[in-house]
N, C-alpha and C positions, 0 to 999 in steps of 0.2 A: 783209157782216158781217166786221168785222176780228177779229183774234185776241183782243183785250181783251174784246169783247162775247161771244165764244164761251166764253172762260174764265169770265166771270160767269154765263153760262147754265149751264155745267157745274157751277159751284158751287151754283147754285140747284137744279139736279137733285139734287145730293148732299144738299142740305138737305131736299128733299122726300122722298128715299129714307130719310133718317134719321128724318123725321117718321112715315113709314109704319112703320118698324121700331119707333119709340116707341109707336105705336098697338098694334102686335102685343104689345109688352112690357106695355102697359097691360091688354090683354085677358088675358094670361097672369097678371098680378098679381091681377086679379079672380078668375080661376079658382083660383089658389092660396089666396086669402082664403076663398072658399066651401068649398074642400076642407078647409082648416085648421079652419074652424068646425064642419063636420060631424064631423071626427075628434075635435075637442075635446069636442063634445057626447057622442060615444060614450064617451070617457074618463070624463066626469063621470057618465054612467049606469052605467058598469062599477064605478066606485069612488065611490059617493054620499057616503060618510062622510069622504072626503079633502077638504082645503081646498087648492085649487090657486092661490089668491091673486087670480085674476081670473075673471070669468065667461066672457068670450070673448076670443080673441086679436085685438085691434084693430091690432096693429103691422103686419099685412099690408096694411091699408088705407092706411097711411102710405107704403108702397112704390109706391102709385099716384099720389101727389101730384107727385113730380118729373117723371115722364113726361108727365103731363097739362099741367103748366106749360111743359115744353119744347115740346110740340106747339103750344100756343097761341102761344108766343113765336116759334116757327119760321115760322108763317104770317104774322105781322106783319113779321118780318125779310125774308121773301121778297118781300113787296109793296114794301118800301122799297129792297131791294137792286136790284130792277128799275129803280127810279128813280135809282139810284146815290147814295143818301144815305150820308153818312159814318158815322153811328151804326149803320146796318144792317151795314156791313162789320165793325165792331168786335163787334157782337152775333153775327154769323155766326161770327166767330173764336171767341167764347166758347162758342157752341153746339157747334161742332166739337170744341173742347178738352174740354168736359164729356162728350162722347160717346166720347172716346178710350179710357177704361178700360172700356168696355162691348163688346158683340159687334158694335158698329157701327164698329169700328176702321178697316177698309179704306175705307169711305165717308168717314169723318172725315178721314183722311189725304189722300185725293184732294181733298176740299173745301178743306183747308188749303193744299195745293199750288196749287190754282187761285186762291185769294185772295191768296197771297203772291207771285204772279207780279209782276214788276217793273212792267208797264204797269197792271195792276189796282190794285196797291198805291199807285202814284203818283197815280192818278186819285182814289182815296178819301182819300189824305193831303192832296191839294190841296183837296178838299171840306171836310176837317176843319181846313184851314189849319195843317197841321203840316209844317214844312220839314225835309228830311233833307239 
C-alpha cells in the first residue's frame, strides 16, 4: 500500500468518525426536542390563560435535519471515495468544511490535511480533468 492509498483510507476513517459523531449529535437533538416539549407542556399547564404563540416548539426538530442529511451523504461519499471518483473528493472536502464549526473540528482538520496531500489531490484532479 503506497502513501496515497494510506492517506485516502485515513480520510475515509475521518469521514466515518465524523458520521458517528453526527449520529451522536442526532440522538442528542432528539433528546433535547423531547425535553423541550415536556418543559413546554409544564409551562402551558402552569399558565393556562397565557398565549405563548405556538402549541409546541418544533424548531428543535429542525436541528436534526442537517445531521441526518450529513450522515446519509457521508456514506455515499465513502463508497465512491474508495473507488477514487472525483466528485467524492469534492464532496468529502465539503463535508469536512461543514463540520469545522462544530465539535468535530479535529477530525475535520485531519481529514482535510489527508485530502489536500499532493499525491491524493493530483489523483482526484486528474479524475476531474482539472489541470494545475
